[in-house]
N, CA, C and O atoms as a GROMACS GRO file, in nm:
protein
  556
    1MET      N    1   0.085  -0.114  -0.003
    1MET     CA    2  -0.001   0.000  -0.005
    1MET      C    3   0.080   0.132   0.006
    1MET      O    4   0.169   0.147   0.089
    2ALA      N    5   0.045   0.223  -0.078
    2ALA     CA    6   0.133   0.338  -0.093
    2ALA      C    7   0.140   0.423   0.039
    2ALA      O    8   0.035   0.432   0.103
    3THR      N    9   0.241   0.480   0.083
    3THR     CA   10   0.249   0.545   0.203
    3THR      C   11   0.216   0.697   0.204
    3THR      O   12   0.196   0.750   0.313
    4ASP      N   13   0.209   0.764   0.097
    4ASP     CA   14   0.174   0.901   0.081
    4ASP      C   15   0.088   0.929  -0.049
    4ASP      O   16   0.066   0.834  -0.124
    5ILE      N   17   0.045   1.042  -0.077
    5ILE     CA   18  -0.032   1.070  -0.193
    5ILE      C   19   0.050   1.065  -0.300
    5ILE      O   20  -0.007   1.019  -0.399
    6PHE      N   21   0.180   1.098  -0.320
    6PHE     CA   22   0.276   1.093  -0.424
    6PHE      C   23   0.299   0.938  -0.454
    6PHE      O   24   0.295   0.898  -0.570
    7CYS      N   25   0.320   0.865  -0.364
    7CYS     CA   26   0.324   0.714  -0.378
    7CYS      C   27   0.212   0.657  -0.465
    7CYS      O   28   0.222   0.572  -0.554
    8GLN      N   29   0.094   0.726  -0.417
    8GLN     CA   30  -0.027   0.674  -0.473
    8GLN      C   31  -0.049   0.709  -0.625
    8GLN      O   32  -0.105   0.637  -0.708
    9ILE      N   33   0.007   0.835  -0.648
    9ILE     CA   34   0.009   0.893  -0.792
    9ILE      C   35   0.108   0.796  -0.859
    9ILE      O   36   0.069   0.744  -0.964
   10VAL      N   37   0.212   0.767  -0.820
   10VAL     CA   38   0.314   0.674  -0.876
   10VAL      C   39   0.262   0.548  -0.911
   10VAL      O   40   0.286   0.496  -1.020
   11ALA      N   41   0.179   0.484  -0.809
   11ALA     CA   42   0.122   0.351  -0.825
   11ALA      C   43  -0.008   0.357  -0.915
   11ALA      O   44  -0.068   0.254  -0.945
   12GLY      N   45  -0.047   0.473  -0.953
   12GLY     CA   46  -0.175   0.478  -1.030
   12GLY      C   47  -0.287   0.458  -0.947
   12GLY      O   48  -0.390   0.424  -1.004
   13GLU      N   49  -0.290   0.475  -0.817
   13GLU     CA   50  -0.400   0.468  -0.726
   13GLU      C   51  -0.482   0.600  -0.716
   13GLU      O   52  -0.599   0.599  -0.679
   14LEU      N   53  -0.415   0.716  -0.752
   14LEU     CA   54  -0.466   0.842  -0.737
   14LEU      C   55  -0.448   0.913  -0.879
   14LEU      O   56  -0.342   0.914  -0.941
   15ALA      N   57  -0.559   0.970  -0.922
   15ALA     CA   58  -0.551   1.026  -1.039
   15ALA      C   59  -0.473   1.176  -1.028
   15ALA      O   60  -0.478   1.238  -0.922
   16THR      N   61  -0.410   1.222  -1.129
   16THR     CA   62  -0.346   1.340  -1.133
   16THR      C   63  -0.322   1.376  -1.291
   16THR      O   64  -0.350   1.300  -1.384
   17THR      N   65  -0.268   1.503  -1.302
   17THR     CA   66  -0.265   1.545  -1.458
   17THR      C   67  -0.111   1.539  -1.479
   17THR      O   68  -0.040   1.635  -1.448
   18GLU      N   69  -0.066   1.439  -1.526
   18GLU     CA   70   0.076   1.421  -1.563
   18GLU      C   71   0.132   1.496  -1.679
   18GLU      O   72   0.062   1.519  -1.778
   19VAL      N   73   0.266   1.539  -1.668
   19VAL     CA   74   0.305   1.611  -1.778
   19VAL      C   75   0.453   1.534  -1.816
   19VAL      O   76   0.514   1.558  -1.920
   20TRP      N   77   0.496   1.441  -1.718
   20TRP     CA   78   0.610   1.363  -1.763
   20TRP      C   79   0.602   1.223  -1.670
   20TRP      O   80   0.552   1.221  -1.558
   21ARG      N   81   0.653   1.124  -1.727
   21ARG     CA   82   0.665   1.001  -1.641
   21ARG      C   83   0.785   0.922  -1.712
   21ARG      O   84   0.794   0.910  -1.835
   22ASP      N   85   0.862   0.876  -1.635
   22ASP     CA   86   0.960   0.777  -1.704
   22ASP      C   87   0.976   0.676  -1.564
   22ASP      O   88   0.907   0.694  -1.464
   23GLU      N   89   1.077   0.570  -1.576
   23GLU     CA   90   1.106   0.491  -1.480
   23GLU      C   91   1.139   0.558  -1.322
   23GLU      O   92   1.099   0.511  -1.215
   24ALA      N   93   1.211   0.666  -1.338
   24ALA     CA   94   1.277   0.730  -1.211
   24ALA      C   95   1.190   0.842  -1.156
   24ALA      O   96   1.187   0.868  -1.035
   25VAL      N   97   1.112   0.913  -1.257
   25VAL     CA   98   1.050   1.047  -1.212
   25VAL      C   99   0.906   1.065  -1.266
   25VAL      O  100   0.880   1.019  -1.377
   26VAL      N  101   0.818   1.126  -1.198
   26VAL     CA  102   0.690   1.156  -1.239
   26VAL      C  103   0.674   1.308  -1.209
   26VAL      O  104   0.722   1.360  -1.108
   27ALA      N  105   0.614   1.366  -1.289
   27ALA     CA  106   0.585   1.523  -1.280
   27ALA      C  107   0.444   1.534  -1.323
   27ALA      O  108   0.397   1.478  -1.421
   28PHE      N  109   0.380   1.612  -1.240
   28PHE     CA  110   0.239   1.653  -1.265
   28PHE      C  111   0.200   1.792  -1.220
   28PHE      O  112   0.277   1.861  -1.152
   29LEU      N  113   0.074   1.837  -1.260
   29LEU     CA  114   0.046   1.972  -1.214
   29LEU      C  115   0.002   1.972  -1.074
   29LEU      O  116  -0.075   1.886  -1.029
   30ASP      N  117   0.055   2.076  -0.998
   30ASP     CA  118  -0.007   2.096  -0.854
   30ASP      C  119  -0.158   2.130  -0.868
   30ASP      O  120  -0.207   2.210  -0.948
   31HIS      N  121  -0.225   2.047  -0.770
   31HIS     CA  122  -0.380   2.084  -0.775
   31HIS      C  123  -0.414   2.216  -0.723
   31HIS      O  124  -0.523   2.265  -0.750
   32ARG      N  125  -0.324   2.283  -0.645
   32ARG     CA  126  -0.343   2.412  -0.601
   32ARG      C  127  -0.228   2.496  -0.635
   32ARG      O  128  -0.149   2.534  -0.549
   33PRO      N  129  -0.215   2.530  -0.772
   33PRO     CA  130  -0.088   2.608  -0.812
   33PRO      C  131  -0.073   2.751  -0.773
   33PRO      O  132  -0.166   2.832  -0.771
   34VAL      N  133   0.041   2.773  -0.745
   34VAL     CA  134   0.078   2.919  -0.723
   34VAL      C  135   0.046   2.990  -0.847
   34VAL      O  136  -0.020   3.092  -0.831
   35PHE      N  137   0.083   2.956  -0.979
   35PHE     CA  138   0.030   3.009  -1.097
   35PHE      C  139  -0.015   2.886  -1.198
   35PHE      O  140   0.031   2.773  -1.177
   36LYS      N  141  -0.084   2.904  -1.280
   36LYS     CA  142  -0.127   2.802  -1.364
   36LYS      C  143  -0.009   2.742  -1.449
   36LYS      O  144   0.061   2.815  -1.519
   37GLY      N  145   0.010   2.611  -1.442
   37GLY     CA  146   0.124   2.553  -1.513
   37GLY      C  147   0.229   2.500  -1.405
   37GLY      O  148   0.330   2.438  -1.441
   38HIS      N  149   0.199   2.527  -1.271
   38HIS     CA  150   0.282   2.493  -1.163
   38HIS      C  151   0.298   2.336  -1.150
   38HIS      O  152   0.200   2.268  -1.124
   39VAL      N  153   0.424   2.279  -1.170
   39VAL     CA  154   0.443   2.141  -1.184
   39VAL      C  155   0.514   2.075  -1.055
   39VAL      O  156   0.611   2.136  -1.010
   40LEU      N  157   0.477   1.969  -0.999
   40LEU     CA  158   0.563   1.906  -0.908
   40LEU      C  159   0.638   1.790  -0.968
   40LEU      O  160   0.578   1.718  -1.048
   41VAL      N  161   0.762   1.764  -0.938
   41VAL     CA  162   0.843   1.676  -0.997
   41VAL      C  163   0.908   1.588  -0.877
   41VAL      O  164   0.979   1.635  -0.789
   42CYS      N  165   0.873   1.459  -0.888
   42CYS     CA  166   0.920   1.377  -0.772
   42CYS      C  167   0.967   1.246  -0.828
   42CYS      O  168   0.938   1.207  -0.941
   43PRO      N  169   1.048   1.174  -0.735
   43PRO     CA  170   1.102   1.054  -0.784
   43PRO      C  171   0.989   0.933  -0.765
   43PRO      O  172   0.912   0.931  -0.670
   44THR      N  173   0.991   0.842  -0.862
   44THR     CA  174   0.887   0.739  -0.831
   44THR      C  175   0.915   0.654  -0.720
   44THR      O  176   0.820   0.598  -0.665
   45ARG      N  177   1.031   0.636  -0.677
   45ARG     CA  178   1.070   0.576  -0.573
   45ARG      C  179   1.045   0.656  -0.438
   45ARG      O  180   1.085   0.772  -0.437
   46HIS      N  181   0.989   0.611  -0.334
   46HIS     CA  182   0.964   0.692  -0.205
   46HIS      C  183   1.094   0.739  -0.150
   46HIS      O  184   1.180   0.662  -0.106
   47VAL      N  185   1.103   0.869  -0.154
   47VAL     CA  186   1.221   0.934  -0.085
   47VAL      C  187   1.165   1.060  -0.011
   47VAL      O  188   1.110   1.149  -0.076
   48GLU      N  189   1.179   1.068   0.115
   48GLU     CA  190   1.123   1.174   0.184
   48GLU      C  191   1.186   1.314   0.177
   48GLU      O  192   1.114   1.414   0.173
   49THR      N  193   1.306   1.321   0.176
   49THR     CA  194   1.374   1.477   0.156
   49THR      C  195   1.490   1.458   0.057
   49THR      O  196   1.529   1.350   0.014
   50LEU      N  197   1.539   1.575   0.027
   50LEU     CA  198   1.663   1.587  -0.046
   50LEU      C  199   1.784   1.509   0.019
   50LEU      O  200   1.869   1.447  -0.046
   51LEU      N  201   1.781   1.518   0.148
   51LEU     CA  202   1.913   1.450   0.227
   51LEU      C  203   1.896   1.296   0.202
   51LEU      O  204   1.997   1.225   0.204
   52ASP      N  205   1.764   1.238   0.176
   52ASP     CA  206   1.748   1.092   0.170
   52ASP      C  207   1.765   1.052   0.016
   52ASP      O  208   1.763   0.933  -0.015
   53LEU      N  209   1.782   1.151  -0.082
   53LEU     CA  210   1.782   1.108  -0.219
   53LEU      C  211   1.923   1.046  -0.252
   53LEU      O  212   2.030   1.104  -0.231
   54PRO      N  213   1.907   0.919  -0.307
   54PRO     CA  214   2.025   0.848  -0.345
   54PRO      C  215   2.094   0.914  -0.466
   54PRO      O  216   2.029   0.973  -0.552
   55GLY      N  217   2.226   0.902  -0.471
   55GLY     CA  218   2.305   0.972  -0.566
   55GLY      C  219   2.243   0.945  -0.714
   55GLY      O  220   2.216   1.039  -0.789
   56PRO      N  221   2.224   0.819  -0.748
   56PRO     CA  222   2.177   0.784  -0.880
   56PRO      C  223   2.045   0.832  -0.915
   56PRO      O  224   2.003   0.815  -1.030
   57LEU      N  225   1.968   0.898  -0.818
   57LEU     CA  226   1.847   0.943  -0.858
   57LEU      C  227   1.849   1.101  -0.876
   57LEU      O  228   1.762   1.168  -0.931
   58MET      N  229   1.956   1.141  -0.823
   58MET     CA  230   1.997   1.305  -0.834
   58MET      C  231   1.968   1.356  -0.980
   58MET      O  232   1.879   1.436  -1.008
   59GLU      N  233   2.048   1.306  -1.062
   59GLU     CA  234   2.056   1.337  -1.197
   59GLU      C  235   1.911   1.316  -1.285
   59GLU      O  236   1.863   1.406  -1.353
   60PRO      N  237   1.860   1.203  -1.273
   60PRO     CA  238   1.732   1.213  -1.341
   60PRO      C  239   1.611   1.314  -1.271
   60PRO      O  240   1.529   1.369  -1.344
   61LEU      N  241   1.609   1.328  -1.152
   61LEU     CA  242   1.518   1.412  -1.090
   61LEU      C  243   1.553   1.564  -1.140
   61LEU      O  244   1.467   1.635  -1.192
   62PHE      N  245   1.671   1.603  -1.122
   62PHE     CA  246   1.693   1.742  -1.162
   62PHE      C  247   1.689   1.772  -1.301
   62PHE      O  248   1.657   1.883  -1.344
   63THR      N  249   1.725   1.660  -1.383
   63THR     CA  250   1.721   1.666  -1.544
   63THR      C  251   1.577   1.707  -1.569
   63THR      O  252   1.552   1.812  -1.627
   64VAL      N  253   1.487   1.627  -1.526
   64VAL     CA  254   1.337   1.653  -1.561
   64VAL      C  255   1.307   1.795  -1.492
   64VAL      O  256   1.248   1.879  -1.560
   65ALA      N  257   1.342   1.826  -1.367
   65ALA     CA  258   1.295   1.964  -1.346
   65ALA      C  259   1.355   2.065  -1.426
   65ALA      O  260   1.288   2.166  -1.447
   66GLN      N  261   1.468   2.056  -1.474
   66GLN     CA  262   1.541   2.146  -1.557
   66GLN      C  263   1.462   2.163  -1.694
   66GLN      O  264   1.439   2.274  -1.743
   67ARG      N  265   1.422   2.044  -1.751
   67ARG     CA  266   1.362   2.032  -1.876
   67ARG      C  267   1.211   2.098  -1.857
   67ARG      O  268   1.165   2.170  -1.945
   68ILE      N  269   1.148   2.072  -1.753
   68ILE     CA  270   1.020   2.132  -1.730
   68ILE      C  271   1.028   2.292  -1.723
   68ILE      O  272   0.952   2.369  -1.783
   69ALA      N  273   1.137   2.331  -1.635
   69ALA     CA  274   1.160   2.476  -1.631
   69ALA      C  275   1.168   2.538  -1.784
   69ALA      O  276   1.103   2.632  -1.829
   70SER      N  277   1.261   2.461  -1.848
   70SER     CA  278   1.281   2.503  -2.000
   70SER      C  279   1.170   2.512  -2.074
   70SER      O  280   1.165   2.605  -2.155
   71ALA      N  281   1.073   2.434  -2.065
   71ALA     CA  282   0.934   2.414  -2.116
   71ALA      C  283   0.851   2.521  -2.089
   71ALA      O  284   0.769   2.550  -2.177
   72MET      N  285   0.854   2.595  -1.975
   72MET     CA  286   0.757   2.689  -1.931
   72MET      C  287   0.759   2.795  -2.024
   72MET      O  288   0.650   2.849  -2.042
   73GLY      N  289   0.847   2.834  -2.080
   73GLY     CA  290   0.848   2.970  -2.179
   73GLY      C  291   0.759   2.924  -2.287
   73GLY      O  292   0.654   2.987  -2.299
   74PRO      N  293   0.782   2.820  -2.374
   74PRO     CA  294   0.714   2.794  -2.491
   74PRO      C  295   0.551   2.744  -2.447
   74PRO      O  296   0.454   2.774  -2.516
   75ALA      N  297   0.541   2.667  -2.329
   75ALA     CA  298   0.422   2.613  -2.302
   75ALA      C  299   0.322   2.711  -2.244
   75ALA      O  300   0.204   2.698  -2.274
   76VAL      N  301   0.364   2.813  -2.161
   76VAL     CA  302   0.283   2.909  -2.090
   76VAL      C  303   0.314   3.050  -2.106
   76VAL      O  304   0.249   3.135  -2.046
   77ALA      N  305   0.412   3.078  -2.186
   77ALA     CA  306   0.474   3.201  -2.221
   77ALA      C  307   0.524   3.265  -2.094
   77ALA      O  308   0.507   3.384  -2.068
   78ALA      N  309   0.585   3.181  -2.018
   78ALA     CA  310   0.658   3.223  -1.894
   78ALA      C  311   0.778   3.312  -1.926
   78ALA      O  312   0.848   3.294  -2.026
   79ASP      N  313   0.798   3.416  -1.832
   79ASP     CA  314   0.928   3.487  -1.864
   79ASP      C  315   1.041   3.413  -1.785
   79ASP      O  316   1.159   3.433  -1.812
   80GLY      N  317   1.001   3.327  -1.686
   80GLY     CA  318   1.108   3.269  -1.620
   80GLY      C  319   1.028   3.149  -1.529
   80GLY      O  320   0.915   3.104  -1.550
   81THR      N  321   1.115   3.114  -1.428
   81THR     CA  322   1.054   3.002  -1.325
   81THR      C  323   1.113   3.037  -1.198
   81THR      O  324   1.216   3.102  -1.181
   82PHE      N  325   1.040   2.988  -1.112
   82PHE     CA  326   1.070   2.963  -0.967
   82PHE      C  327   1.073   2.818  -0.944
   82PHE      O  328   0.973   2.749  -0.966
   83VAL      N  329   1.188   2.767  -0.897
   83VAL     CA  330   1.225   2.628  -0.874
   83VAL      C  331   1.263   2.618  -0.724
   83VAL      O  332   1.361   2.677  -0.679
   84ALA      N  333   1.181   2.539  -0.648
   84ALA     CA  334   1.200   2.521  -0.507
   84ALA      C  335   1.173   2.376  -0.447
   84ALA      O  336   1.113   2.289  -0.510
   85MET      N  337   1.216   2.363  -0.337
   85MET     CA  338   1.193   2.245  -0.266
   85MET      C  339   1.198   2.246  -0.122
   85MET      O  340   1.301   2.283  -0.066
   86ASN      N  341   1.101   2.212  -0.058
   86ASN     CA  342   1.091   2.210   0.091
   86ASN      C  343   1.140   2.092   0.145
   86ASN      O  344   1.118   1.991   0.078
   87ASN      N  345   1.213   2.077   0.271
   87ASN     CA  346   1.249   1.968   0.328
   87ASN      C  347   1.195   1.973   0.470
   87ASN      O  348   1.233   2.058   0.551
   88VAL      N  349   1.101   1.876   0.500
   88VAL     CA  350   1.048   1.878   0.640
   88VAL      C  351   0.961   1.995   0.662
   88VAL      O  352   0.839   1.986   0.648
   89VAL      N  353   1.024   2.113   0.698
   89VAL     CA  354   0.933   2.226   0.729
   89VAL      C  355   0.872   2.282   0.607
   89VAL      O  356   0.949   2.315   0.516
   90SER      N  357   0.740   2.299   0.592
   90SER     CA  358   0.659   2.335   0.490
   90SER      C  359   0.655   2.231   0.382
   90SER      O  360   0.622   2.266   0.269
   91GLN      N  361   0.682   2.119   0.404
   91GLN     CA  362   0.694   2.014   0.311
   91GLN      C  363   0.547   1.946   0.329
   91GLN      O  364   0.540   1.861   0.417
   92SER      N  365   0.439   1.974   0.260
   92SER     CA  366   0.303   1.940   0.273
   92SER      C  367   0.284   1.781   0.266
   92SER      O  368   0.202   1.723   0.336
   93VAL      N  369   0.378   1.710   0.166
   93VAL     CA  370   0.365   1.572   0.159
   93VAL      C  371   0.511   1.502   0.183
   93VAL      O  372   0.608   1.540   0.118
   94PRO      N  373   0.520   1.409   0.270
   94PRO     CA  374   0.643   1.358   0.307
   94PRO      C  375   0.700   1.272   0.192
   94PRO      O  376   0.722   1.153   0.213
   95HIS      N  377   0.727   1.328   0.068
   95HIS     CA  378   0.779   1.271  -0.046
   95HIS      C  379   0.842   1.374  -0.131
   95HIS      O  380   0.777   1.466  -0.182
   96LEU      N  381   0.971   1.359  -0.146
   96LEU     CA  382   1.049   1.469  -0.216
   96LEU      C  383   0.995   1.511  -0.339
   96LEU      O  384   0.963   1.432  -0.427
   97HIS      N  385   0.982   1.637  -0.347
   97HIS     CA  386   0.930   1.703  -0.483
   97HIS      C  387   0.978   1.840  -0.493
   97HIS      O  388   0.999   1.917  -0.400
   98VAL      N  389   0.996   1.863  -0.627
   98VAL     CA  390   1.062   1.996  -0.666
   98VAL      C  391   0.945   2.067  -0.735
   98VAL      O  392   0.876   2.008  -0.818
   99HIS      N  393   0.922   2.201  -0.698
   99HIS     CA  394   0.815   2.278  -0.752
   99HIS      C  395   0.882   2.352  -0.865
   99HIS      O  396   0.987   2.414  -0.847
  100VAL      N  397   0.822   2.347  -0.978
  100VAL     CA  398   0.860   2.429  -1.081
  100VAL      C  399   0.747   2.539  -1.128
  100VAL      O  400   0.652   2.496  -1.193
  101VAL      N  401   0.753   2.654  -1.104
  101VAL     CA  402   0.639   2.750  -1.114
  101VAL      C  403   0.682   2.842  -1.205
  101VAL      O  404   0.788   2.902  -1.189
  102PRO      N  405   0.595   2.862  -1.316
  102PRO     CA  406   0.614   2.955  -1.415
  102PRO      C  407   0.600   3.110  -1.349
  102PRO      O  408   0.521   3.140  -1.260
  103ARG      N  409   0.687   3.193  -1.407
  103ARG     CA  410   0.684   3.322  -1.360
  103ARG      C  411   0.664   3.420  -1.463
  103ARG      O  412   0.722   3.398  -1.569
  104HIS      N  413   0.587   3.534  -1.453
  104HIS     CA  414   0.592   3.641  -1.550
  104HIS      C  415   0.620   3.758  -1.482
  104HIS      O  416   0.579   3.771  -1.367
  105ARG      N  417   0.693   3.861  -1.547
  105ARG     CA  418   0.732   4.004  -1.488
  105ARG      C  419   0.602   4.036  -1.430
  105ARG      O  420   0.499   3.994  -1.482
  106GLY      N  421   0.604   4.119  -1.312
  106GLY     CA  422   0.494   4.170  -1.261
  106GLY      C  423   0.392   4.078  -1.204
  106GLY      O  424   0.283   4.130  -1.182
  107ASP      N  425   0.406   3.954  -1.176
  107ASP     CA  426   0.308   3.855  -1.134
  107ASP      C  427   0.259   3.875  -0.998
  107ASP      O  428   0.153   3.829  -0.956
  108GLY      N  429   0.354   3.955  -0.920
  108GLY     CA  430   0.292   3.987  -0.783
  108GLY      C  431   0.360   3.890  -0.690
  108GLY      O  432   0.331   3.910  -0.572
  109LEU      N  433   0.437   3.797  -0.711
  109LEU     CA  434   0.489   3.683  -0.622
  109LEU      C  435   0.594   3.757  -0.546
  109LEU      O  436   0.678   3.823  -0.607
  110ARG      N  437   0.593   3.750  -0.429
  110ARG     CA  438   0.700   3.819  -0.329
  110ARG      C  439   0.734   3.730  -0.223
  110ARG      O  440   0.646   3.680  -0.153
  111GLY      N  441   0.864   3.702  -0.204
  111GLY     CA  442   0.901   3.606  -0.108
  111GLY      C  443   0.835   3.472  -0.114
  111GLY      O  444   0.833   3.410  -0.220
  112PHE      N  445   0.785   3.428  -0.014
  112PHE     CA  446   0.721   3.297   0.024
  112PHE      C  447   0.584   3.320   0.054
  112PHE      O  448   0.530   3.220   0.102
  113PHE      N  449   0.513   3.415   0.043
  113PHE     CA  450   0.374   3.425   0.071
  113PHE      C  451   0.301   3.418  -0.049
  113PHE      O  452   0.265   3.522  -0.103
  114TRP      N  453   0.270   3.292  -0.106
  114TRP     CA  454   0.218   3.261  -0.221
  114TRP      C  455   0.061   3.257  -0.225
  114TRP      O  456  -0.003   3.189  -0.145
  115PRO      N  457   0.002   3.333  -0.323
  115PRO     CA  458  -0.145   3.320  -0.346
  115PRO      C  459  -0.160   3.198  -0.408
  115PRO      O  460  -0.063   3.156  -0.472
  116ARG      N  461  -0.267   3.128  -0.404
  116ARG     CA  462  -0.294   3.013  -0.477
  116ARG      C  463  -0.422   3.046  -0.561
  116ARG      O  464  -0.507   3.128  -0.525
  117THR      N  465  -0.425   2.973  -0.678
  117THR     CA  466  -0.533   2.981  -0.778
  117THR      C  467  -0.592   2.837  -0.796
  117THR      O  468  -0.557   2.738  -0.732
  118ARG      N  469  -0.685   2.843  -0.890
  118ARG     CA  470  -0.757   2.706  -0.929
  118ARG      C  471  -0.765   2.703  -1.093
  118ARG      O  472  -0.781   2.807  -1.158
  119TYR      N  473  -0.756   2.598  -1.142
  119TYR     CA  474  -0.789   2.581  -1.282
  119TYR      C  475  -0.944   2.583  -1.306
  119TYR      O  476  -1.021   2.533  -1.224
  120ALA      N  477  -0.980   2.635  -1.404
  120ALA     CA  478  -1.119   2.628  -1.465
  120ALA      C  479  -1.155   2.493  -1.520
  120ALA      O  480  -1.062   2.417  -1.546
  121ASP      N  481  -1.276   2.453  -1.540
  121ASP     CA  482  -1.303   2.325  -1.598
  121ASP      C  483  -1.234   2.299  -1.730
  121ASP      O  484  -1.262   2.372  -1.824
  122GLY      N  485  -1.156   2.210  -1.743
  122GLY     CA  486  -1.082   2.173  -1.864
  122GLY      C  487  -0.956   2.232  -1.879
  122GLY      O  488  -0.872   2.180  -1.952
  123GLU      N  489  -0.932   2.337  -1.816
  123GLU     CA  490  -0.810   2.415  -1.820
  123GLU      C  491  -0.691   2.348  -1.768
  123GLU      O  492  -0.580   2.388  -1.806
  124GLU      N  493  -0.703   2.247  -1.681
  124GLU     CA  494  -0.586   2.189  -1.631
  124GLU      C  495  -0.528   2.083  -1.724
  124GLU      O  496  -0.408   2.059  -1.718
  125ALA      N  497  -0.612   2.015  -1.814
  125ALA     CA  498  -0.569   1.929  -1.932
  125ALA      C  499  -0.523   2.009  -2.022
  125ALA      O  500  -0.431   1.960  -2.087
  126GLU      N  501  -0.555   2.128  -2.053
  126GLU     CA  502  -0.483   2.209  -2.160
  126GLU      C  503  -0.351   2.259  -2.095
  126GLU      O  504  -0.258   2.264  -2.176
  127TYR      N  505  -0.327   2.289  -1.994
  127TYR     CA  506  -0.195   2.333  -1.939
  127TYR      C  507  -0.100   2.215  -1.946
  127TYR      O  508   0.013   2.229  -1.992
  128ALA      N  509  -0.145   2.099  -1.899
  128ALA     CA  510  -0.071   1.968  -1.915
  128ALA      C  511  -0.034   1.949  -2.053
  128ALA      O  512   0.084   1.926  -2.076
  129ALA      N  513  -0.119   1.956  -2.152
  129ALA     CA  514  -0.098   1.925  -2.281
  129ALA      C  515   0.005   2.021  -2.344
  129ALA      O  516   0.087   1.980  -2.427
  130ARG      N  517   0.000   2.140  -2.307
  130ARG     CA  518   0.107   2.252  -2.344
  130ARG      C  519   0.244   2.213  -2.302
  130ARG      O  520   0.341   2.222  -2.378
  131LEU      N  521   0.250   2.160  -2.154
  131LEU     CA  522   0.374   2.142  -2.110
  131LEU      C  523   0.428   2.013  -2.160
  131LEU      O  524   0.551   2.001  -2.164
  132ARG      N  525   0.342   1.900  -2.202
  132ARG     CA  526   0.382   1.777  -2.265
  132ARG      C  527   0.425   1.812  -2.414
  132ARG      O  528   0.522   1.752  -2.460
  133ALA      N  529   0.365   1.897  -2.485
  133ALA     CA  530   0.426   1.934  -2.615
  133ALA      C  531   0.551   2.011  -2.613
  133ALA      O  532   0.636   1.998  -2.701
  134ALA      N  533   0.565   2.093  -2.510
  134ALA     CA  534   0.707   2.166  -2.519
  134ALA      C  535   0.798   2.063  -2.465
  134ALA      O  536   0.913   2.064  -2.509
  135LEU      N  537   0.766   1.980  -2.381
  135LEU     CA  538   0.885   1.890  -2.331
  135LEU      C  539   0.918   1.790  -2.458
  135LEU      O  540   1.035   1.761  -2.481
  136ALA      N  541   0.809   1.737  -2.540
  136ALA     CA  542   0.856   1.656  -2.644
  136ALA      C  543   0.933   1.731  -2.755
  136ALA      O  544   1.017   1.672  -2.823
  137ALA      N  545   0.903   1.871  -2.775
  137ALA     CA  546   0.982   1.946  -2.864
  137ALA      C  547   1.116   1.966  -2.820
  137ALA      O  548   1.206   1.985  -2.903
  138SER      N  549   1.139   1.962  -2.693
  138SER     CA  550   1.284   1.990  -2.647
  138SER      C  551   1.372   1.871  -2.654
  138SER      O  552   1.492   1.881  -2.628
  139GLY      N  553   1.319   1.763  -2.687
  139GLY     CA  554   1.409   1.640  -2.717
  139GLY      C  555   1.378   1.538  -2.616
  139GLY      O  556   1.436   1.430  -2.617
   0.00000   0.00000   0.00000
């Protein structure tokens, strides 16, 4: 039985909107995004924090996070990205995950007091499709 919601996502027990999946890494839209297109990237293997991440998983995890950050421009017209990871404190799910958040000049994000938004009906699938297309186009 999966130990947390991300393990449930990896096991296919909990539905989410994926933008990437391979043997080592899964990436999906945050259901409460800071900005639309906000992606969570996590290892498919249960790892709680960065300090627990085995060396062989470091490269695939951060390569996917980097590719998704690169895809934000073409996918959602982002000017840049905010890439972050919490470890224990403010880590809402005890499964290592990297936030890749699209940023736009003047978007109002200041420090770590993040407003949250919601997707309109059908909009989540559209953002995921755009990210998948940008990831596919990047190689």
